[in-house]
C-alpha positions as CSV (number, residue, x, y, z in Angstrom):
1,M,52.6,-147.2,-30.9
2,Y,56.2,-146.6,-31.8
3,N,56.8,-143.7,-29.4
4,E,54.8,-145.5,-26.7
5,A,57.0,-148.6,-27.0
6,L,60.1,-146.5,-26.6
7,E,58.7,-144.7,-23.5
8,H,57.6,-148.1,-22.1
9,F,61.3,-149.2,-22.1
10,K,62.5,-145.7,-21.2
11,L,64.4,-145.3,-24.5
12,A,65.2,-142.0,-26.0
13,K,65.6,-143.5,-29.5
14,P,65.3,-146.9,-31.2
15,F,68.3,-149.2,-31.2
16,V,68.7,-148.9,-34.9
17,K,69.4,-145.1,-34.4
18,A,72.2,-145.7,-32.0
19,G,75.6,-144.0,-32.4
20,Y,78.9,-145.6,-33.4
21,F,80.3,-148.5,-31.3
22,E,84.1,-148.5,-31.3
23,T,86.1,-151.6,-30.4
24,P,89.8,-151.4,-29.8
25,Q,90.2,-153.1,-33.2
26,Y,88.0,-150.4,-34.9
27,R,90.1,-147.7,-33.5
28,E,93.3,-149.4,-34.6
29,I,91.9,-149.9,-38.2
30,Y,90.7,-146.3,-38.3
31,T,94.2,-145.0,-37.3
32,D,96.0,-147.3,-39.8
33,L,93.7,-146.4,-42.6
34,K,94.3,-142.7,-42.1
35,R,98.1,-143.3,-41.9
36,I,98.2,-145.2,-45.2
37,I,95.9,-142.7,-46.9
38,M,98.4,-139.9,-46.1
39,M,101.3,-142.0,-47.3
40,G,99.7,-143.2,-50.5
41,G,98.6,-146.7,-51.5
42,I,95.6,-149.0,-51.9
43,V,93.7,-150.2,-48.9
44,S,90.8,-152.6,-48.7
45,L,88.3,-152.6,-45.8
46,T,86.1,-155.7,-45.7
47,G,83.2,-156.8,-43.5
48,M,79.8,-158.4,-43.7
49,V,76.6,-156.6,-44.5
50,G,75.8,-154.3,-41.6
51,S,79.3,-154.4,-40.1
52,G,79.9,-150.7,-40.1
53,K,82.2,-150.3,-43.1
54,T,80.3,-147.4,-44.7
55,T,80.0,-145.6,-41.4
56,M,83.8,-145.8,-40.9
57,L,84.5,-144.5,-44.4
58,Q,82.1,-141.6,-43.9
59,R,83.8,-140.7,-40.6
60,I,87.3,-140.9,-42.1
61,K,86.2,-138.8,-45.1
62,H,84.6,-136.2,-42.9
63,E,87.7,-135.9,-40.7
64,L,90.0,-135.6,-43.7
65,D,87.7,-132.9,-45.2
66,Q,87.9,-131.0,-41.9
67,E,91.7,-131.3,-41.7
68,K,92.2,-130.2,-45.3
69,K,95.6,-131.9,-45.6
70,I,94.5,-134.1,-48.5
71,S,91.7,-133.8,-51.1
72,T,88.9,-136.4,-51.0
73,A,86.9,-137.9,-53.8
74,Q,84.3,-140.7,-53.9
75,C,82.9,-143.0,-56.6
76,L,79.0,-142.9,-56.3
77,T,78.2,-145.4,-59.2
78,T,75.7,-147.7,-57.6
79,D,76.1,-150.8,-59.9
80,K,79.8,-151.6,-59.3
81,R,79.6,-154.6,-61.6
82,K,79.4,-152.1,-64.5
83,L,82.0,-149.7,-63.1
84,S,84.8,-148.9,-65.6
85,I,88.0,-147.0,-65.2
86,N,86.3,-144.2,-67.1
87,N,83.6,-144.0,-64.4
88,I,86.3,-143.8,-61.8
89,I,88.2,-141.0,-63.6
90,L,85.0,-139.1,-64.1
91,A,84.3,-139.3,-60.3
92,L,87.8,-137.9,-59.8
93,Y,87.1,-135.1,-62.3
94,Y,83.9,-134.2,-60.5
95,D,85.4,-134.0,-57.0
96,L,88.7,-132.4,-58.0
97,S,87.3,-129.7,-60.4
98,P,86.3,-126.2,-59.2
99,K,82.6,-126.0,-58.3
100,N,81.8,-123.6,-61.1
101,S,83.1,-126.0,-63.8
102,K,81.4,-129.2,-62.7
103,A,78.4,-128.8,-65.2
104,S,80.7,-129.0,-68.2
105,I,82.9,-132.0,-67.1
106,S,83.5,-134.7,-69.7
107,I,86.2,-137.3,-70.2
108,P,88.4,-136.8,-73.3
109,N,88.2,-139.6,-75.9
110,Q,91.9,-140.0,-76.1
111,N,93.6,-142.0,-73.3
112,E,96.6,-139.8,-73.1
113,S,94.4,-136.7,-72.7
114,K,92.3,-138.0,-69.8
115,E,95.3,-139.0,-67.8
116,R,97.0,-135.7,-68.3
117,L,93.9,-133.8,-67.4
118,L,93.7,-135.8,-64.2
119,L,97.3,-134.9,-63.3
120,D,96.5,-131.2,-64.0
121,L,93.6,-131.3,-61.6
122,I,95.7,-132.9,-58.9
123,I,98.4,-130.2,-59.5
124,K,95.8,-127.4,-59.2
125,R,94.6,-128.9,-56.0
126,K,98.1,-128.7,-54.6
127,S,97.5,-131.8,-52.5
128,S,97.5,-135.5,-52.7
129,V,94.1,-137.2,-53.2
130,V,92.2,-140.1,-51.7
131,L,89.4,-141.9,-53.6
132,F,86.8,-143.8,-51.6
133,I,85.0,-146.6,-53.4
134,D,82.3,-148.4,-51.4
135,E,80.6,-151.7,-52.4
136,A,83.9,-152.6,-54.2
137,H,83.4,-156.3,-54.0
138,D,81.6,-156.3,-57.3
139,I,84.2,-154.4,-59.3
140,H,85.7,-156.3,-62.2
141,G,89.4,-157.3,-61.8
142,Q,90.4,-155.5,-65.0
143,T,89.0,-152.2,-63.6
144,L,91.1,-152.7,-60.5
145,V,94.2,-153.3,-62.5
146,A,93.5,-150.1,-64.6
147,L,93.0,-148.2,-61.3
148,K,96.4,-149.4,-60.1
149,R,98.0,-147.9,-63.1
150,I,96.3,-144.6,-62.5
151,I,97.7,-144.6,-59.0
152,E,101.2,-145.4,-60.4
153,I,101.2,-142.3,-62.7
154,A,99.8,-139.9,-60.0
155,P,103.3,-139.1,-58.5
156,I,104.2,-137.4,-61.8
157,S,102.1,-134.5,-60.5
158,G,104.2,-134.3,-57.4
159,Y,101.5,-135.8,-55.2
160,H,100.0,-139.2,-54.7
161,L,96.6,-140.9,-55.2
162,S,95.4,-143.2,-52.5
163,V,92.4,-145.5,-53.0
164,V,90.2,-147.0,-50.2
165,L,88.1,-150.0,-51.4
166,A,85.4,-151.1,-49.0
167,G,83.3,-154.2,-49.5
168,H,82.0,-157.5,-48.3
169,P,84.5,-160.4,-47.6
170,K,84.1,-161.4,-51.3
171,L,86.5,-158.5,-52.0
172,R,89.2,-159.9,-49.8
173,N,88.7,-163.4,-51.2
174,S,88.9,-162.1,-54.8
175,L,92.1,-160.0,-54.1
176,S,93.8,-163.0,-52.5
177,K,93.5,-165.1,-55.6
178,G,96.7,-165.8,-57.6
179,A,95.1,-164.3,-60.7
180,M,94.8,-160.9,-58.9
181,E,98.3,-160.9,-57.6
182,E,99.2,-157.8,-59.7
183,I,96.9,-155.7,-57.5
184,G,96.3,-157.9,-54.4
185,A,100.0,-158.0,-53.5
186,R,100.0,-154.2,-53.4
187,I,96.9,-153.8,-51.2
188,E,96.9,-153.4,-47.4
189,M,93.9,-155.4,-46.3
190,F,91.8,-154.7,-43.1
191,E,88.9,-156.9,-41.9
192,I,86.3,-155.3,-39.6
193,D,84.3,-158.3,-38.5
194,T,86.6,-160.0,-36.0
195,G,86.7,-157.1,-33.6
196,F,83.0,-157.0,-33.4
197,L,82.5,-160.8,-33.0
198,Q,84.7,-160.7,-30.0
199,N,82.7,-157.8,-28.4
200,R,79.0,-158.6,-29.1
201,E,78.0,-158.7,-25.4
202,K,79.8,-155.4,-24.8
203,Y,78.0,-154.0,-27.9
204,I,74.6,-154.9,-26.4
205,D,75.5,-153.3,-23.1
206,W,76.7,-150.2,-25.0
207,L,73.6,-150.2,-27.3
208,V,71.2,-150.1,-24.4
209,K,73.0,-147.4,-22.6
210,D,73.4,-145.3,-25.7
211,C,69.6,-145.4,-26.3
212,L,68.3,-145.1,-22.8
213,A,66.5,-141.8,-21.8
214,D,66.8,-142.7,-18.1
215,K,70.5,-143.6,-17.5
216,K,69.6,-145.1,-14.1
217,V,67.9,-148.1,-15.8
218,K,70.1,-151.2,-15.8
219,L,70.9,-153.5,-18.8
220,N,68.9,-156.4,-17.3
221,D,65.9,-154.1,-16.7
222,V,65.6,-154.0,-20.5
223,I,66.9,-157.4,-21.7
224,S,67.4,-160.7,-19.9
225,P,70.8,-162.4,-19.7
226,D,69.4,-165.4,-21.6
227,A,68.2,-163.1,-24.4
228,I,71.6,-161.6,-24.6
229,T,73.2,-165.0,-24.9
230,L,70.7,-166.1,-27.6
231,I,71.5,-163.0,-29.6
232,T,75.3,-163.4,-29.4
233,N,75.0,-167.0,-30.4
234,H,73.0,-166.3,-33.6
235,L,73.7,-162.8,-34.8
236,V,77.0,-161.5,-36.1
237,T,76.8,-157.8,-37.1
238,P,75.7,-154.5,-35.4
239,L,72.9,-154.1,-37.9
240,Q,71.4,-157.5,-37.1
241,I,71.5,-157.0,-33.4
242,S,70.2,-153.4,-33.4
243,R,67.4,-154.5,-35.7
244,I,66.2,-157.5,-33.7
245,M,66.3,-155.5,-30.5
246,T,64.3,-152.7,-32.0
247,D,61.7,-155.3,-33.2
248,A,61.8,-156.9,-29.8
249,V,60.9,-153.6,-28.1
250,M,57.9,-153.2,-30.3
251,Q,56.8,-156.8,-29.9
252,A,57.3,-156.7,-26.1
253,Y,55.2,-153.6,-25.8
254,K,52.5,-155.1,-28.0
255,I,52.1,-158.2,-25.8
256,G,52.5,-156.4,-22.5
257,E,56.0,-157.6,-21.5
258,N,58.3,-155.3,-19.5
259,I,61.6,-157.0,-20.6
260,I,63.1,-158.5,-23.7
261,S,63.1,-162.2,-23.0
262,A,64.9,-165.1,-24.6
263,D,61.5,-166.5,-25.8
264,L,60.7,-163.2,-27.5
265,I,64.1,-163.1,-29.2
266,S,63.7,-166.7,-30.3
267,S,60.3,-165.9,-31.9
268,L,61.9,-163.1,-33.9
269,L,65.0,-165.0,-35.1
270,K,64.5,-166.0,-38.8
271,A,64.6,-169.8,-39.4
272,D,66.9,-169.3,-42.5
273,L,69.2,-166.8,-40.8
274,N,72.3,-169.1,-41.1
275,N,71.4,-171.0,-44.2
276,I,74.2,-171.3,-46.8
277,D,72.6,-168.7,-49.2
278,A,72.0,-166.2,-46.4
279,V,75.6,-166.4,-45.1
280,L,76.9,-166.2,-48.6
281,A,74.8,-163.1,-49.2
282,R,76.1,-161.4,-46.1
283,N,79.6,-162.1,-47.4
284,G,79.0,-160.5,-50.8
285,Y,77.9,-163.4,-52.9
286,Q,74.3,-162.3,-53.6
287,Q,74.4,-163.2,-57.3
288,I,74.3,-166.9,-58.4
289,N,77.1,-166.3,-60.9
290,A,79.3,-165.1,-58.1
291,V,78.5,-168.2,-56.1
292,A,79.2,-170.4,-59.1
293,E,82.6,-168.7,-59.7
294,L,83.5,-169.1,-56.1
295,L,82.7,-172.9,-56.2
296,G,84.2,-173.5,-59.6
297,A,80.7,-174.8,-60.6
298,T,78.1,-174.2,-63.2
299,Q,75.2,-171.9,-62.3
300,K,72.9,-175.0,-62.2
301,E,75.3,-176.8,-59.9
302,A,75.5,-173.7,-57.6
303,K,71.7,-173.5,-57.5
304,D,71.3,-177.2,-56.7
305,F,73.9,-176.8,-53.9
306,L,72.1,-173.8,-52.4
307,S,68.7,-175.5,-52.6
308,G,70.0,-178.7,-50.9
309,K,69.7,-180.9,-54.0
310,L,73.3,-181.9,-54.0
311,S,74.6,-184.7,-51.8
312,G,77.7,-186.8,-51.3
313,N,81.2,-185.9,-52.5
314,K,80.2,-182.9,-54.6
315,R,78.3,-181.3,-51.8
316,Q,81.3,-181.9,-49.4
317,E,83.7,-180.5,-52.0
318,Y,81.7,-177.3,-52.1
319,L,81.5,-177.1,-48.3
320,N,85.3,-177.5,-48.1
321,I,85.7,-174.6,-50.5
322,L,83.4,-172.4,-48.3
323,N,85.1,-173.5,-45.1
324,G,88.5,-172.8,-46.7
325,I,87.6,-169.1,-47.0
326,G,86.5,-168.9,-43.4
327,L,82.7,-169.3,-43.7
328,N,82.6,-172.4,-41.5
329,F,79.4,-174.1,-42.5
330,E,79.8,-177.2,-40.4
331,K,77.4,-175.8,-37.8
332,T,74.9,-174.5,-40.3
333,V,74.2,-177.4,-42.6
């Protein structure tokens, strides 16, 4: 049925397999990131779940690898909450060491030795280095401070070490706190969401055109204007939009409709899409302890807040905190 649904709408591929949509802001961020990487420094790239951060990082890394003007490394540890500076140094060892020596890589026990070995690897590379760390919103503050110190000693090698941190808006919020000034004040911060939010209708138009097999088909032959309006009023990331439109194609074919209608989109929108906990999760606050820390509350108070058990001044106090970091819950609670 999958292929039949695509053929029914004259699509060459499902919307979730579309290419990369570039807004003017995306292109500007891309250019600025590359410039800072080549100069040396720490950069953060933040955006909600499904906003395109990882794709942008992959594109930049691929381009830098092709240009061969700077060596690239990446930290692949999946649980960033447990990421230590030793894990980061090990990632640098792996990616900067010759291929035939990777099997025997280990970190020296003595601190002085591991830093000097890292400098030796950079010198042997004869180039500066950029380290990419995705999902960085869960990294402990002490690890980031230790990473800053590694960056500061890198110039002893004659080259610099740049670091690109990508994560949900929680990363930006954490770095902006007074307690993180030691590193936050040294970071160039970029936010990817705004450019997309301003271009959601253009994205839908581009998305349909990118996936059509028959380029003569018009946008409103596939999706109605009312459906487009409904999507842009409720969904905020490329992933959300491409997912619901893919599901809509399947559902429309199933019930014999020839166009994605507003009624169909309405039936697919999740009732809890913009609940407080859902919005917090999209911004990087998936764990209750992270929510409690953000609110300055106990975990029980945070759970009661998310479940709607709090009322009055305490609830408003927490809403004010969330609105203060730009989450704007007035329309969702």
